[in-house]
Structures are given as structure tokens and as C-alpha cells.
VOTIDREN-501515 format. One record per residue (C-alpha): residue in one letter; residue number from 0; y, x, z. Coordinates in nm, 4 decimals. Layout:
N
ATOM	type	seq	y	x	z
ATOM	A	NUM	Y	X	Z
...
REM end
This chain:
167
ATOM	type	seq	y	x	z
ATOM	M	0	-6.1508	0.2857	-4.4938
ATOM	T	1	-6.2847	0.6311	-4.4137
ATOM	H	2	-6.4315	0.7088	-4.0732
ATOM	R	3	-6.5334	1.0608	-3.9725
ATOM	L	4	-6.8107	1.1579	-3.7309
ATOM	I	5	-6.8554	1.4970	-3.5663
ATOM	L	6	-7.2158	1.5105	-3.4482
ATOM	T	7	-7.2708	1.7989	-3.2034
ATOM	R	8	-7.5705	1.9136	-3.0047
ATOM	H	9	-7.4717	2.0701	-2.6719
ATOM	A	10	-7.4288	2.4474	-2.6675
ATOM	K	11	-7.6845	2.6886	-2.5195
ATOM	S	12	-7.7750	2.5994	-2.1626
ATOM	S	13	-7.9001	2.8036	-1.8709
ATOM	Y	14	-8.2490	2.8076	-1.7264
ATOM	D	15	-8.1552	3.0546	-1.4502
ATOM	D	16	-8.2333	2.8253	-1.1581
ATOM	P	17	-8.5654	2.6392	-1.1774
ATOM	S	18	-8.4500	2.3999	-0.9038
ATOM	W	19	-8.1901	2.2412	-1.1350
ATOM	A	20	-8.2814	1.9015	-1.2700
ATOM	D	21	-8.2637	1.8980	-1.6500
ATOM	I	22	-7.9535	1.6780	-1.6510
ATOM	D	23	-7.7735	1.9238	-1.4197
ATOM	R	24	-7.8309	2.2450	-1.6179
ATOM	P	25	-7.5009	2.4169	-1.7081
ATOM	L	26	-7.4161	2.6201	-2.0160
ATOM	N	27	-7.4957	2.9896	-2.0095
ATOM	A	28	-7.2375	3.2541	-2.1100
ATOM	R	29	-7.3335	3.2289	-2.4771
ATOM	G	30	-7.3020	2.8492	-2.4627
ATOM	L	31	-6.9558	2.8673	-2.3064
ATOM	R	32	-6.8448	3.1094	-2.5797
ATOM	S	33	-7.0007	2.8926	-2.8535
ATOM	A	34	-6.8265	2.5761	-2.7301
ATOM	K	35	-6.4909	2.7522	-2.7518
ATOM	Q	36	-6.5722	2.8815	-3.1037
ATOM	L	37	-6.6749	2.5326	-3.2160
ATOM	G	38	-6.3443	2.3972	-3.0866
ATOM	Q	39	-6.1530	2.6651	-3.2772
ATOM	W	40	-6.3493	2.5903	-3.5953
ATOM	L	41	-6.2963	2.2143	-3.5697
ATOM	N	42	-5.9269	2.2574	-3.4907
ATOM	S	43	-5.8776	2.4946	-3.7860
ATOM	R	44	-6.0190	2.2266	-4.0170
ATOM	G	45	-5.8187	1.9414	-3.8666
ATOM	D	46	-6.1355	1.7744	-3.7356
ATOM	I	47	-5.9851	1.6657	-3.4071
ATOM	P	48	-6.1628	1.3698	-3.2492
ATOM	D	49	-5.9739	1.0776	-3.1025
ATOM	E	50	-6.2805	0.9571	-2.9135
ATOM	V	51	-6.5741	1.1515	-2.7707
ATOM	L	52	-6.9025	0.9793	-2.6928
ATOM	C	53	-7.0768	1.2202	-2.4570
ATOM	S	54	-7.4043	1.2297	-2.2687
ATOM	T	55	-7.3675	1.2489	-1.8928
ATOM	A	56	-7.5631	1.5773	-1.8773
ATOM	N	57	-7.3701	1.8712	-1.7351
ATOM	R	58	-7.4297	2.0835	-2.0489
ATOM	T	59	-7.2851	1.8226	-2.2864
ATOM	Q	60	-6.9792	1.7752	-2.0663
ATOM	Q	61	-6.9273	2.1520	-2.0492
ATOM	T	62	-6.9672	2.1743	-2.4269
ATOM	W	63	-6.6932	1.9154	-2.4688
ATOM	A	64	-6.4698	2.0927	-2.2160
ATOM	G	65	-6.4991	2.4167	-2.4160
ATOM	I	66	-6.4255	2.2395	-2.7437
ATOM	A	67	-6.1413	2.0353	-2.5930
ATOM	A	68	-5.9708	2.3489	-2.4629
ATOM	E	69	-5.9121	2.4472	-2.8268
ATOM	M	70	-5.7742	2.1098	-2.9359
ATOM	P	71	-5.4032	2.0281	-2.9682
ATOM	Q	72	-5.4480	1.6798	-2.8203
ATOM	H	73	-5.6751	1.5056	-2.5739
ATOM	A	74	-5.9410	1.2644	-2.6943
ATOM	E	75	-6.0607	0.9582	-2.5095
ATOM	L	76	-6.3791	1.0770	-2.3373
ATOM	R	77	-6.6548	0.8217	-2.2814
ATOM	L	78	-6.9456	0.9484	-2.0695
ATOM	I	79	-7.2453	0.7395	-2.1710
ATOM	P	80	-7.5715	0.7633	-1.9725
ATOM	A	81	-7.7694	0.6150	-2.2653
ATOM	L	82	-7.6973	0.9304	-2.4703
ATOM	Y	83	-7.9013	1.1518	-2.2375
ATOM	Q	84	-8.2237	1.2285	-2.4276
ATOM	A	85	-8.1605	0.9325	-2.6599
ATOM	G	86	-8.3437	0.8708	-2.9847
ATOM	P	87	-8.1771	0.7934	-3.3189
ATOM	E	88	-8.1739	0.4152	-3.2652
ATOM	A	89	-7.9922	0.4445	-2.9326
ATOM	L	90	-7.7488	0.6974	-3.0806
ATOM	L	91	-7.6672	0.4580	-3.3660
ATOM	T	92	-7.6091	0.1735	-3.1198
ATOM	V	93	-7.3659	0.3882	-2.9197
ATOM	L	94	-7.1886	0.5064	-3.2366
ATOM	Q	95	-7.1457	0.1458	-3.3483
ATOM	S	96	-6.9473	0.0838	-3.0281
ATOM	A	97	-6.6863	0.3507	-3.1130
ATOM	T	98	-6.3314	0.2305	-3.1649
ATOM	Y	99	-6.1430	0.5229	-3.3251
ATOM	R	100	-6.1776	0.6506	-3.6828
ATOM	M	101	-6.2380	1.0165	-3.5826
ATOM	V	102	-6.5285	1.0294	-3.3368
ATOM	M	103	-6.7381	1.3069	-3.1847
ATOM	L	104	-7.0828	1.2304	-3.0483
ATOM	L	105	-7.2343	1.4943	-2.8141
ATOM	A	106	-7.6019	1.4668	-2.7271
ATOM	H	107	-7.9437	1.6351	-2.7184
ATOM	N	108	-8.2413	1.7259	-2.9340
ATOM	P	109	-8.4752	1.6020	-3.0574
ATOM	G	110	-8.2771	1.2785	-3.0906
ATOM	I	111	-7.9527	1.4183	-3.2281
ATOM	G	112	-8.1305	1.6251	-3.4941
ATOM	A	113	-8.3309	1.3249	-3.6094
ATOM	F	114	-8.0146	1.1132	-3.6028
ATOM	A	115	-7.8295	1.3694	-3.8160
ATOM	E	116	-8.1101	1.3644	-4.0731
ATOM	A	117	-8.1164	0.9835	-4.0744
ATOM	L	118	-7.7393	0.9444	-4.1205
ATOM	C	119	-7.7022	1.1740	-4.4218
ATOM	A	120	-7.7062	1.0264	-4.7697
ATOM	R	121	-7.7883	1.3846	-4.8752
ATOM	Q	122	-7.8741	1.6546	-4.6226
ATOM	P	123	-7.7003	1.9943	-4.6159
ATOM	L	124	-7.8917	2.2797	-4.7788
ATOM	D	125	-7.8540	2.5010	-4.4704
ATOM	P	126	-8.2061	2.5887	-4.3436
ATOM	E	127	-8.0832	2.5536	-3.9821
ATOM	F	128	-8.0102	2.1845	-4.0366
ATOM	T	129	-8.3727	2.0783	-3.9875
ATOM	H	130	-8.3869	2.2642	-3.6520
ATOM	Y	131	-8.0458	2.1400	-3.5339
ATOM	P	132	-8.0105	2.4331	-3.2909
ATOM	T	133	-7.7888	2.4306	-2.9837
ATOM	G	134	-7.4257	2.3868	-3.0828
ATOM	A	135	-7.5141	2.2601	-3.4302
ATOM	T	136	-7.2275	2.0489	-3.5606
ATOM	L	137	-7.2387	1.8124	-3.8567
ATOM	V	138	-6.9249	1.6484	-3.9954
ATOM	L	139	-6.9850	1.3260	-4.1883
ATOM	E	140	-6.7639	1.0671	-4.3554
ATOM	F	141	-6.8424	0.6997	-4.3864
ATOM	D	142	-6.6688	0.4488	-4.6106
ATOM	I	143	-6.6747	0.1600	-4.3624
ATOM	A	144	-6.4304	-0.0863	-4.2093
ATOM	S	145	-6.5434	-0.0075	-3.8522
ATOM	W	146	-6.8164	0.1863	-3.6751
ATOM	A	147	-7.0019	-0.1419	-3.6256
ATOM	D	148	-7.0788	-0.1165	-3.9988
ATOM	A	149	-7.2320	0.2351	-3.9753
ATOM	Q	150	-7.5829	0.2545	-4.1168
ATOM	V	151	-7.8412	0.5276	-4.1669
ATOM	G	152	-7.8429	0.7015	-4.5044
ATOM	T	153	-7.4747	0.6364	-4.5747
ATOM	G	154	-7.2951	0.9400	-4.4286
ATOM	Q	155	-7.1447	1.1891	-4.6729
ATOM	V	156	-7.1752	1.5462	-4.5484
ATOM	I	157	-6.8416	1.7245	-4.5172
ATOM	D	158	-6.9731	2.0326	-4.3383
ATOM	F	159	-7.2445	2.1727	-4.1147
ATOM	I	160	-7.2130	2.4741	-3.8871
ATOM	T	161	-7.4021	2.6511	-3.6103
ATOM	P	162	-7.2512	2.8803	-3.3460
ATOM	R	163	-7.4465	3.1751	-3.4866
ATOM	S	164	-7.2642	3.1423	-3.8181
ATOM	L	165	-6.9313	3.1553	-3.6307
ATOM	E	166	-7.0014	3.4883	-3.4591
REM end
């Protein structure tokens, strides 16, 4: 049975106020625009998540809100503290707890970039993939019975995009 993962790094965040704790930083204007564009791109392709596994950071939640505004249906949103600044192992553990076949995971670098590299059976040729810039979105398919069976090196790349390529 095919399962699809949308792996997204939060969009561009603001550094305008040095008093903000890292977890509280919001998206800047470019990030808000990028989140909306990512939602339009995903929707146009039919990549509409049923479940969203999202870090509790303000910028990841705002990224999802921008994407969700462009979706025809609402996904089940799970805010997961363990995704904030998580490494690949923690990200895999959270992914393995997913229950729907079409899942989006929203998190942070460097963990999400390393996780993307680890999941791919064959990495995309896009030179931006190794940097996994803000808003980077990888769509992977897995031939598994459930997310509990997800393993590194088994995801088939469907697509990879960055907000810059959408402008």
C-alpha cells in the first residue's frame, strides 16, 4: 500500500525582535507569501495531507496555516513538541506514529534536511536539496503497510521544490 509524505521545512522567519525566544519567532512577509505559494503548489498537484505532524514553534505553525489556507479540506493537525529542533532519529519516530496515508511533517533544519537525505532511496538532483532551505518541500512515496514500517533509504522521490522556484 502506498503512503505519501510531504516533508517541509518552515518558511522564512523573522529576526526583527531580538527579545523573541527562538521557538516564538514568526514568519516574515516573504515566509507568509511562501507558505501560501507552497499550499497552492501542493493543492494543484493533489498532494493534500490528511494529517500534519508539526513542531510547536510559531514559525512552523504559521507555515502550516499559510499552506492550509490553500487546501480544499482540513487536515488533522498534531502539534508535537519533540519536532522542535529534532534530529533525524526523532523525526522518524514521530513519522512512525502517523495514522493517515497522506502525511505532512513540518520541522526545522538541520534535522529535517538530514532526515530528507536519509529517507530518499535516490536523492533529487536539485542543488538546493542538500541545503534544504526555508520552505523546502520534498514529496516521497513509500510502499509500506503503515507508517510504523517506514525506514530510511526507502522513500521514492516524487518531487522537490523550494519557494524561490515558485516565484
